N, CA, C and O of each residue as an XYZ file, in Angstrom:
784
protein
N      13.030    184.812     -5.107
C      12.339    183.900     -5.111
C      13.654    182.511     -4.626
O      13.488    181.649     -3.764
N      14.973    182.721     -5.567
C      15.891    181.891     -6.010
C      15.813    181.976     -4.363
O      14.942    181.154     -4.077
N      16.259    182.522     -3.238
C      16.562    182.794     -1.867
C      15.554    182.208     -0.502
O      15.715    181.741      0.625
N      14.182    182.664     -1.654
C      13.338    181.398     -0.997
C      12.867    179.781     -1.375
O      12.875    178.772     -0.670
N      12.664    179.887     -2.079
C      14.081    178.234     -2.742
C      14.477    177.040     -2.050
O      14.075    175.916     -1.750
N      16.025    178.266     -1.875
C      17.467    177.883     -0.575
C      16.119    177.380      0.313
O      15.923    176.188      0.548
N      15.219    178.458      0.773
C      15.164    178.130      2.498
C      14.728    177.380      2.323
O      14.890    176.472      3.139
N      13.793    177.116      1.098
C      12.506    175.247      1.431
C      13.471    174.663      1.807
O      13.528    174.034      2.864
N      14.678    174.830      0.719
C      14.874    173.107      0.237
C      16.079    172.629      0.974
O      16.778    171.618      0.906
N      16.075    174.342      2.125
C      17.954    173.738      3.303
C      16.731    173.506      4.363
O      17.195    172.923      5.342
N      15.712    173.688      4.474
C      14.412    172.903      5.310
C      13.765    172.304      5.491
O      13.277    172.341      6.621
N      13.236    171.229      4.446
C      13.594    170.388      4.071
C      13.962    168.696      4.438
O      13.665    167.774      5.197
N      15.037    169.162      3.018
C      15.631    168.152      3.144
C      17.149    168.151      4.056
O      17.544    167.205      4.738
N      18.084    169.885      3.801
C      19.317    169.458      4.794
C      19.115    170.056      6.487
O      19.591    169.854      7.604
N      18.558    170.518      6.122
C      18.390    170.832      7.774
C      17.053    170.473      8.335
O      16.211    170.955      9.093
N      17.247    169.405      7.614
C      15.476    168.999      8.454
C      15.445    168.800     10.278
O      16.281    168.205     10.959
N      14.196    169.511     10.747
C      14.595    169.466     11.955
C      14.642    168.477     12.695
O      15.267    168.315     13.743
N      13.721    167.553     11.939
C      13.833    166.015     13.081
C      15.103    165.335     12.760
O      15.847    164.914     13.645
N      15.397    165.205     11.295
C      16.641    164.312     10.952
C      17.595    164.550     11.259
O      18.468    163.709     11.041
N      17.957    165.803     11.924
C      19.120    166.570     11.516
C      19.594    167.215     12.604
O      20.759    167.241     13.002
N      18.564    167.775     13.106
C      18.815    169.081     13.832
C      18.421    168.300     15.903
O      18.928    168.428     17.017
N      17.275    167.570     15.284
C      16.425    165.709     16.058
C      15.821    166.931     17.517
O      16.246    166.946     18.672
N      14.840    167.743     16.953
C      13.929    168.497     17.778
C      12.878    167.953     16.994
O      12.778    168.259     15.806
N      11.722    166.820     17.797
C      10.625    167.206     17.554
C      10.488    165.591     17.746
O       9.585    165.128     17.050
N      11.165    164.664     18.513
C      11.117    164.099     18.325
C      11.152    162.306     19.093
O      11.759    161.250     18.914
N       9.710    163.058     20.310
C       9.004    162.655     21.143
C       7.449    162.407     19.879
O       6.759    161.414     20.112
N       7.027    163.307     18.665
C       5.925    162.789     18.586
C       6.175    161.603     17.642
O       5.484    160.589     17.536
N       7.667    162.033     16.760
C       8.228    161.299     15.750
C       7.915    159.973     15.987
O       7.282    159.257     15.211
N       8.582    159.489     17.600
C       8.880    158.367     18.062
C       7.088    157.808     18.286
O       6.632    156.665     18.256
N       6.353    159.203     18.520
C       5.343    158.285     19.292
C       4.115    158.373     18.203
O       3.819    157.186     18.067
N       3.163    159.194     17.281
C       2.915    158.818     16.316
C       3.277    158.730     14.715
O       2.699    159.137     13.707
N       4.342    158.104     14.915
C       4.643    157.140     13.561
C       3.845    156.219     12.919
O       3.462    156.135     11.752
N       3.615    155.347     14.185
C       2.906    154.478     13.937
C       2.097    153.907     12.606
O       2.308    152.991     11.811
N       1.128    154.853     12.756
C       0.229    154.766     11.939
C       0.885    155.846     10.566
O       1.792    156.662     10.729
N       0.211    155.604      9.333
C       0.934    156.674      7.749
C      -0.617    157.991      8.065
O      -0.266    159.115      7.705
N      -2.029    157.963      8.601
C      -2.864    158.623      9.039
C      -1.953    160.042     10.144
O      -1.428    161.155     10.101
N      -2.327    158.868     11.046
C      -2.278    159.349     12.065
C      -0.445    160.813     12.185
O      -0.065    161.779     12.846
N       0.051    159.845     10.910
C       1.362    160.759     11.299
C       1.225    162.221     10.180
O       1.725    163.344     10.248
N       0.385    161.622      9.263
C       0.508    163.306      7.435
C      -0.412    163.998      9.076
O      -0.080    165.059      9.605
N      -1.612    163.040      9.628
C      -2.167    164.635     10.546
C      -1.753    165.749     11.552
O      -1.965    166.957     11.664
N      -0.889    164.547     12.403
C       0.336    165.413     12.541
C       1.085    166.170     12.944
O       1.315    166.832     13.956
N       1.681    165.871     11.405
C       2.233    167.039     10.619
C       1.094    167.646      9.741
O       1.515    167.910      8.615
N       0.092    167.873      9.879
C       0.261    168.484      9.304
C      -0.366    170.087     10.101
O      -0.351    171.272      9.766
N      -0.973    169.165     11.512
C      -1.303    169.498     12.261
C       0.309    170.849     12.957
O       0.457    172.007     13.346
N       0.745    170.160     12.814
C       2.381    171.026     14.047
C       3.375    171.614     12.554
O       4.510    172.087     12.491
N       2.321    171.314     11.466
C       2.823    172.432     10.171
C       2.319    173.715     10.273
O       2.921    174.783     10.166
N       1.174    173.500     10.488
C      -0.119    175.518     11.154
C       0.175    176.353     12.066
O      -0.222    177.494     12.304
N       1.209    175.401     12.753
C       1.686    175.389     14.606
C       2.533    176.667     13.546
O       2.215    177.791     13.157
N       3.627    175.861     13.382
C       4.527    176.282     13.524
C       4.366    177.662     11.830
O       4.914    178.646     12.326
N       4.032    178.012     10.645
C       3.040    178.633     10.032
C       3.100    179.911     11.056
O       3.974    180.729     11.344
N       1.457    179.637     11.553
C       1.261    180.527     12.712
C       2.057    180.540     13.426
O       1.798    181.614     13.968
N       3.218    180.046     14.100
C       3.508    180.823     15.333
C       4.678    181.225     14.839
O       5.593    180.949     15.615
N       5.041    181.785     13.831
C       6.446    182.117     14.093
C       5.823    183.328     13.265
O       6.680    184.209     13.331
N       4.160    184.050     12.111
C       3.196    185.237     12.331
C       3.762    185.794     14.127
O       4.498    186.675     14.572
N       2.776    184.511     14.795
C       2.780    186.334     16.235
C       3.985    186.150     16.323
O       4.360    187.320     16.253
N       5.110    185.416     16.450
C       6.569    185.830     17.684
C       7.299    185.775     17.314
O       8.319    185.493     17.944
N       7.275    186.108     15.471
C       8.596    187.750     14.544
C       7.861    188.745     15.348
O       8.347    189.321     16.322
N       6.930    188.883     14.995
C       6.270    190.599     15.707
C       6.799    190.534     16.576
O       7.629    191.426     16.751
N       6.661    189.474     17.641
C       6.359    190.156     18.861
C       8.108    190.356     19.723
O       8.302    191.179     20.618
N       8.734    189.802     19.406
C      10.035    189.435     18.939
C      11.003    190.861     18.651
O      11.812    191.334     19.449
N      10.490    191.678     16.532
C      10.603    192.471     16.857
C      11.033    194.094     16.817
O      11.942    194.880     16.546
N       9.149    193.923     17.482
C       8.791    195.289     17.628
C       7.726    195.178     19.712
O       6.572    195.256     20.133
N       8.467    195.068     20.010
C       7.209    194.527     21.876
C       9.216    194.029     21.611
O       9.787    194.668     20.728
N       9.939    193.113     22.280
C      11.104    192.241     23.246
C      11.600    192.558     22.732
O      11.815    193.534     23.451
N      12.422    192.816     21.577
C      13.622    193.801     21.162
C      13.833    196.286     21.712
O      14.593    197.037     22.325
N      12.746    196.332     21.022
C      12.244    196.975     20.878
C      11.978    197.846     22.042
O      11.679    199.029     21.882
N      12.076    197.308     23.189
C      11.770    197.042     24.639
C      13.024    196.526     25.434
O      12.852    196.491     26.652
N      14.013    196.199     25.064
C      15.317    196.178     25.546
C      14.879    194.319     26.540
O      15.516    193.896     27.505
N      14.020    193.816     26.067
C      13.157    193.123     27.288
C      13.297    191.223     26.121
O      12.532    190.271     26.277
N      14.546    191.287     25.047
C      14.913    190.389     24.746
C      14.693    188.661     24.978
O      14.382    187.690     24.289
N      15.117    188.997     26.590
C      15.485    187.838     27.032
C      14.488    186.653     27.865
O      14.549    185.507     28.310
N      13.465    187.906     27.715
C      11.890    187.189     27.521
C      11.652    186.107     26.808
O      10.904    185.254     27.287
N      12.251    185.915     25.491
C      11.877    185.731     24.660
C      10.956    184.275     24.408
O       9.904    184.181     23.775
N      11.583    183.368     24.998
C      11.337    181.434     25.244
C       9.803    181.453     26.619
O       8.926    180.594     26.712
N       9.947    182.609     27.414
C       8.796    182.869     27.767
C       7.625    182.645     27.029
O       6.934    181.633     26.906
N       7.506    183.991     26.470
C       6.832    183.939     25.296
C       6.200    183.693     24.520
O       5.013    183.820     24.220
N       8.022    182.860     23.726
C       6.693    182.424     22.251
C       5.567    180.777     22.957
O       4.519    180.217     22.633
N       6.853    180.582     24.243
C       6.159    179.128     24.590
C       4.405    179.064     25.550
O       3.727    178.105     25.917
N       4.181    180.714     25.679
C       2.670    181.706     25.621
C       2.085    181.042     24.711
O       1.252    180.140     24.814
N       2.671    181.644     23.566
C       2.464    182.146     21.968
C       1.945    180.660     21.424
O       0.957    180.382     20.745
N       2.544    180.173     21.745
C       2.160    177.803     20.871
C       1.813    177.692     21.526
O       0.818    177.146     21.049
N       1.513    177.705     23.211
C       0.538    176.845     23.877
C      -0.905    177.768     22.985
O      -1.560    177.546     21.966
N      -0.895    178.608     23.804
C      -2.304    179.370     23.372
C      -2.555    178.848     21.550
O      -3.726    178.671     21.214
N      -1.449    178.631     20.479
C      -1.856    177.865     18.987
C      -2.663    176.710     19.753
O      -3.883    176.609     19.879
N      -1.668    175.882     20.223
C      -2.465    174.187     19.710
C      -3.639    174.294     20.667
O      -4.516    173.436     20.553
N      -3.758    175.130     21.494
C      -5.101    174.813     22.546
C      -5.947    175.745     20.627
O      -6.400    174.837     19.930
N      -6.072    176.763     20.137
C      -7.368    176.976     18.991
C      -6.879    175.869     18.146
O      -7.998    175.454     17.847
N      -5.948    174.940     17.430
C      -5.594    173.906     16.683
C      -6.642    172.243     17.667
O      -7.148    171.191     17.277
N      -6.497    172.845     18.819
C      -7.234    171.745     18.921
C      -8.951    171.503     19.418
O      -9.621    170.487     19.602
N      -9.238    172.933     19.517
C     -10.579    173.451     19.578
C     -11.505    172.813     17.594
O     -12.420    172.075     17.230
N     -10.278    173.888     16.840
C     -11.380    173.673     15.832
C     -11.385    171.820     15.406
O     -12.395    171.237     15.010
N      -9.985    171.137     15.615
C     -10.085    169.938     15.220
C     -10.993    169.537     15.861
O     -11.914    169.209     15.114
N     -11.291    169.339     17.252
C     -12.826    169.036     18.117
C     -14.171    168.916     17.584
O     -15.065    168.085     17.741
N     -13.998    170.541     16.553
C     -15.532    170.577     16.285
C     -15.352    170.885     14.839
O     -16.183    171.759     14.597
N     -14.672    170.602     13.737
C     -14.667    170.287     12.701
C     -13.865    168.799     11.844
O     -13.877    168.505     10.649
N     -13.273    168.149     12.926
C     -11.891    167.394     12.117
C     -12.069    166.449     13.710
O     -11.050    166.168     14.342
N     -13.264    166.090     14.149
C     -13.257    164.677     15.636
C     -12.250    163.869     15.274
O     -11.161    163.896     15.848
N     -12.660    162.702     13.822
C     -12.444    161.481     13.459
C     -10.870    161.864     13.643
O     -10.281    160.960     14.237
N     -10.016    162.979     13.287
C      -8.933    163.657     13.275
C      -8.310    163.091     15.186
O      -7.862    162.199     15.906
N      -8.848    164.696     15.044
C      -8.541    165.286     16.278
C      -8.477    163.906     17.379
O      -7.432    163.861     18.027
N      -9.413    162.867     17.629
C     -10.045    161.870     17.721
C      -8.209    160.423     17.831
O      -7.753    159.678     18.699
N      -7.875    160.750     16.567
C      -6.621    159.874     17.205
C      -5.749    159.852     16.773
O      -5.200    159.028     16.041
N      -5.393    161.032     17.270
C      -4.215    162.146     17.629
C      -4.166    161.919     19.304
O      -3.110    161.870     19.934
N      -4.847    161.855     19.607
C      -5.406    161.772     21.247
C      -4.442    162.816     22.227
O      -4.474    164.043     22.315
N      -3.452    161.660     23.022
C      -2.559    163.057     23.903
C      -1.734    163.812     22.620
O      -1.555    165.028     22.567
N      -1.444    163.200     21.980
C      -0.017    163.944     21.050
C      -0.896    165.841     20.759
O      -0.794    167.047     20.984
N      -1.612    164.886     20.186
C      -1.765    167.339     20.124
C      -1.585    167.724     21.179
O      -0.363    167.859     21.228
N      -2.069    168.063     22.289
C      -1.460    168.954     23.233
C       0.326    168.588     23.686
O       1.036    169.228     24.461
N       0.678    167.326     22.876
C       2.007    167.640     23.253
C       2.647    168.256     22.492
O       3.877    168.205     22.535
N       1.643    169.389     21.126
C       2.383    170.679     19.898
C       2.587    171.443     21.062
O       2.713    172.523     20.485
N       2.706    171.698     22.155
C       3.394    172.785     23.158
C       3.738    172.582     23.419
O       4.045    173.325     24.351
N       4.215    171.802     23.405
C       5.806    171.029     23.981
C       6.643    170.317     23.168
O       7.749    169.875     23.479
N       6.175    170.235     22.287
C       6.790    170.116     20.354
C       8.564    171.032     20.317
O       8.699    172.198     20.687
N       9.171    170.571     20.042
C      10.524    172.042     20.505
C      11.319    171.444     19.277
O      12.455    170.970     19.311
N      10.351    171.587     18.011
C      11.004    171.460     16.789
C      10.051    173.018     16.339
O      10.606    173.886     15.665
N       8.284    173.214     16.925
C       7.836    174.462     16.593
C       8.488    175.686     17.275
O       8.572    176.810     16.780
N       9.080    175.173     18.873
C      10.319    176.387     19.784
C      11.069    176.891     18.387
O      10.744    177.681     17.500
N      12.338    175.972     18.644
C      13.316    176.005     17.678
C      12.857    176.428     16.755
O      13.558    177.337     17.199
N      12.102    176.943     15.349
C      11.913    176.655     14.198
C      11.786    178.393     14.437
O      12.399    179.190     13.726
N      10.677    178.890     15.815
C      10.729    180.688     15.697
C      11.812    180.643     16.319
O      11.692    181.812     16.684
N      13.120    180.228     16.938
C      14.308    180.730     17.376
C      15.110    180.950     16.684
O      15.996    181.797     16.793
N      14.861    180.001     15.624
C      16.122    180.337     14.786
C      15.810    181.292     13.753
O      16.759    181.864     13.216
N      14.497    181.587     13.346
C      14.333    182.748     12.215
C      14.562    183.414     12.804
O      14.796    184.237     11.919
N      14.815    184.103     13.954
C      14.577    185.224     14.610
C      17.045    184.961     14.028
O      17.696    185.347     13.057
N      17.369    184.279     15.114
C      19.177    184.321     15.839
C      19.008    184.182     13.707
O      19.726    185.111     13.337
N      18.601    183.695     12.796
C      19.024    183.395     11.635
C      19.025    184.947     11.163
O      19.740    185.120     10.176
N      18.261    186.338     11.742
C      17.896    187.301     11.294
C      17.519    187.205      9.778
O      18.104    187.667      8.798
N      16.578    186.603      9.858
C      15.129    186.457      9.052
C      14.304    187.627      9.402
O      13.960    188.077     10.495
N      13.938    188.231      7.457
C      12.275    188.536      7.837
C      11.017    188.296      7.949
O      10.849    187.077      7.914
N      10.033    188.869      8.068
C       9.362    188.247      7.818
C       8.650    187.462      6.594
O       7.514    187.091      6.888
N       8.977    187.206      5.584
C       8.718    186.286      5.001
C       9.775    185.274      4.823
O       9.732    184.050      4.700
N      10.449    185.876      4.839
C      11.457    184.408      5.403
C      11.347    183.844      5.794
O      11.547    182.750      5.266
N      10.787    183.920      7.526
C      10.577    183.882      8.716
C       9.299    182.605      7.953
O       9.423    181.389      7.808
N       8.006    183.628      7.560
C       6.852    182.128      6.808
C       8.106    180.874      6.603
O       8.487    179.867      7.200
N       8.581    181.936      4.906
C       9.063    180.154      4.214
C       9.888    179.280      5.309
O       9.691    178.113      5.648
N      10.559    179.909      5.615
C      11.722    178.937      7.114
C      10.764    177.335      6.899
O      10.925    176.190      6.477
N       9.445    178.448      7.677
C       8.018    177.434      9.110
C       7.534    176.692      8.360
O       7.506    175.508      8.696
N       7.020    177.053      7.179
C       6.823    175.805      6.064
C       7.587    175.255      6.194
O       7.524    174.277      6.938
N       9.028    175.687      5.357
C       9.954    173.981      4.938
C      10.349    173.189      6.085
O      10.462    171.965      6.029
N      10.619    174.076      7.418
C      10.357    173.274      8.720
C       9.570    171.946      8.592
O       9.928    170.774      8.714
N       8.026    172.689      8.223
C       6.630    172.076      8.821
C       6.699    170.831      8.147
O       6.617    169.798      8.813
N       6.925    170.759      6.160
C       7.180    169.901      5.309
C       7.850    169.540      5.739
O       7.298    169.445      6.835
N       9.514    168.862      6.000
C      10.656    168.212      6.378
C       9.922    167.706      7.356
O       9.375    166.719      6.862
N       9.637    167.803      8.323
C       8.621    166.846      9.424
C       7.858    165.965      9.097
O       8.145    164.776      9.240
N       6.368    166.520      8.428
C       6.114    165.858      7.247
C       7.072    164.846      6.195
O       6.312    163.922      5.905
N       7.625    164.752      5.906
C       7.656    164.579      4.492
C       8.904    163.367      5.962
O       9.208    162.175      5.929
N       9.182    164.274      6.803
C       9.587    162.735      8.263
C       8.984    161.657      8.670
O       9.389    160.495      8.718
N       8.298    161.977      8.870
C       7.191    161.732      9.915
C       6.753    160.011      8.869
O       6.997    158.869      9.260
N       6.086    160.405      7.555
C       5.306    160.101      6.449
C       6.405    158.651      6.359
O       6.069    157.480      6.534
N       8.011    159.268      5.977
C       8.676    158.100      5.707
C       8.823    156.986      6.959
O       8.978    155.769      6.848
N       8.748    157.594      7.887
C       8.922    156.713      9.641
C       8.358    155.543      8.947
O       8.707    154.490      8.414
N       6.929    156.508      9.317
C       5.381    156.086      9.560
C       5.594    154.291      8.149
O       5.182    153.134      8.234
N       6.438    155.055      7.058
C       6.750    153.646      5.848
C       7.080    152.539      6.578
O       6.470    151.504      6.846
N       8.915    153.248      7.031
C       9.625    152.317      7.339
C       8.687    150.666      8.518
O       8.500    149.453      8.423
N       8.256    152.457     10.012
C       7.913    151.512     10.612
C       6.379    150.269     10.214
O       6.024    149.354     10.957
N       5.844    150.580      9.084
C       5.164    149.784      8.984
C       6.308    148.316      8.328
O       6.725    147.237      8.749
N       6.354    148.688      7.778
C       8.135    147.274      7.381
C       8.520    146.755      8.222
O       8.065    145.640      8.478
N       9.461    147.291      8.977
C       9.914    146.503      9.886
C       9.599    145.827     10.780
O      10.358    145.179     11.500
N       7.463    145.955     10.894
C       7.463    145.806     12.913
C       7.201    144.120     11.651
O       7.507    143.116     12.294
N       6.901    143.884     10.682
C       5.998    142.488     10.570
C       7.874    141.763      9.896
O       7.907    140.738      9.215
N       9.094    142.485     10.246
C       9.846    140.942     10.168
C      10.359    140.318     10.915
O       9.819    140.194     12.014
N      11.428    139.755     10.689
C      11.674    138.487     11.326
C      13.060    138.619     12.371
O      13.864    137.712     12.160
N      13.572    139.818     13.715
C      14.603    139.504     13.464
C      14.593    139.128     15.034
O      13.646    138.689     15.687
N      15.671    139.368     15.383
C      16.402    139.225     17.261
C      15.296    139.111     18.139
O      14.836    140.243     17.998
N      14.983    138.877     18.474
C      13.935    139.162     19.961
C      14.371    140.759     20.908
O      13.500    141.366     21.530
N      15.780    141.218     20.855
C      16.779    141.303     21.916
C      16.517    143.110     20.670
O      16.740    144.116     21.344
N      16.181    143.386     19.379
C      15.629    144.094     18.984
C      14.409    143.948     18.681
O      14.145    144.631     17.691
N      13.209    143.164     19.212
C      11.921    144.025     18.687
C      11.777    145.396     19.727
O      12.188    145.583     20.872
N      11.140    146.101     18.952
C      10.040    147.622     20.056
C      10.940    148.051     19.685
O      11.529    147.754     18.646
N      11.490    149.599     21.231
C      12.130    150.291     20.154
C      13.692    150.595     20.346
O      14.402    151.572     20.584
N      13.827    149.301     20.125
C      15.513    149.359     18.903
C      15.037    149.112     18.049
O      15.389    150.096     17.399
N      14.291    148.414     17.210
C      14.363    149.052     15.700
C      13.866    149.773     15.575
O      14.239    150.350     14.553
N      12.658    150.503     16.290
C      12.454    151.853     15.949
C      13.437    152.386     16.262
O      12.353    151.916     16.611
N      14.322    152.862     16.527
C      15.723    153.567     16.835
C      16.815    153.772     15.622
O      17.451    154.653     15.044
N      16.545    152.047     15.635
C      18.256    152.158     14.198
C      17.014    152.418     13.722
O      16.310    153.195     14.367
N      16.563    151.885     12.635
C      15.503    152.570     11.664
C      15.367    153.714     11.706
O      15.473    154.060     10.530
N      15.087    155.118     12.672
C      15.551    156.591     12.669
C      16.892    156.922     12.575
O      17.044    157.892     11.833
N      18.380    156.300     13.247
C      18.955    156.961     12.468
C      19.534    156.393     11.738
O      20.728    156.688     11.788
N      19.132    155.182     10.543
C      19.633    155.161      9.311
C      18.756    156.235      8.695
O      19.080    157.145      7.932
N      17.598    155.929      9.190
C      16.602    157.851      8.353
C      17.461    158.843      8.229
O      17.857    159.384      7.196
N      17.821    159.128      9.693
C      18.441    160.490      9.445
C      20.026    161.340      9.096
O      20.238    162.550      9.016
N      21.219    159.879      8.898
C      21.989    159.179      8.626
C      21.170    159.855      6.443
O      21.274    160.956      5.903
N      20.422    158.410      5.867
C      20.414    159.516      4.891
C      20.303    161.370      4.065
O      20.584    161.973      3.030
N      19.622    161.590      5.584
C      19.238    163.054      5.252
C      19.699    163.825      5.403
O      19.382    164.915      4.926
N      21.222    163.490      6.566
C      22.396    164.246      6.189
C      23.648    164.041      5.675
O      24.716    164.260      6.248
N      23.459    163.571      4.467
C      23.779    163.658      2.944
C      22.996    164.322      2.424
O      23.355    164.994      1.456
N      21.964    164.357      2.775
C      22.171    166.377      1.457
C      22.049    167.216      2.396
O      21.139    168.015      2.614
N      23.351    166.938      3.159
C      23.713    169.100      3.419
C      24.360    169.666      2.560
O      24.112    170.871      2.553
N      25.341    169.253      1.559
C      26.102    169.166      1.187
C      24.906    169.814     -0.497
O      25.733    170.229     -1.309
N      24.152    169.898     -0.817
C      23.517    168.881     -1.689
C      23.555    170.815     -2.562
O      24.134    171.379     -3.489
N      22.526    171.143     -1.486
C      22.257    172.883     -1.009
C      23.274    174.267     -1.563
O      23.405    175.247     -2.297
N      23.553    173.814     -1.026
C      24.849    175.192     -1.385
C      25.556    174.521     -3.053
O      25.846    175.289     -3.970
N      25.747    172.799     -3.162
C      26.227    172.771     -4.964
C      24.726    173.090     -5.899
O      24.587    173.422     -7.076
N      23.809    172.853     -4.909
C      22.821    172.849     -6.377
C      22.600    173.887     -6.663
O      22.320    174.044     -7.852
N      22.606    175.468     -5.516
C      22.419    176.516     -5.657
C      23.751    176.995     -4.901
O      23.290    177.856     -4.152
N      25.026    176.951     -4.673
C      26.342    177.284     -4.733
C      26.345    178.779     -5.164
O      27.411    179.378     -5.307
């Protein structure tokens, strides 16, 4: 149980995929303008991360590694993730059309979200077993959600502030993202300190 807690806390705070590993920046910057879109996108990414791990870990372990074709990992993982994203898009379109419409073009972009591929590859690289891999993927998704929701709040605040013209738009967004990233990097020693 302690190991699972360490994995989740590490994935959410100390090793946040967006703010520490800088994976998944496209939806982080593109969908974080509104809180509801950021939350919906994060839930979809979390679901895809967990499902992709549930599918890719056995494929890597029992198919690719067992047959000595582990070098096909990236291609196979991308195909699995693309299929899962299509499934999520079909489900959202049918059962939650408002969320599907608000996510727009960013929903299919989950296929190319490097955070999803990154968590699947990291689970294999870190030699996690199946359950710890799922826990790490869930923690990474929660970390993605936390980063998106926090940044949506920050962007909502900076939009109405008065600052020089040269900082308006993308520059202020990138500066705010870098400051938020620095704050999360402060968590790097916390996990070792608490659970040492």
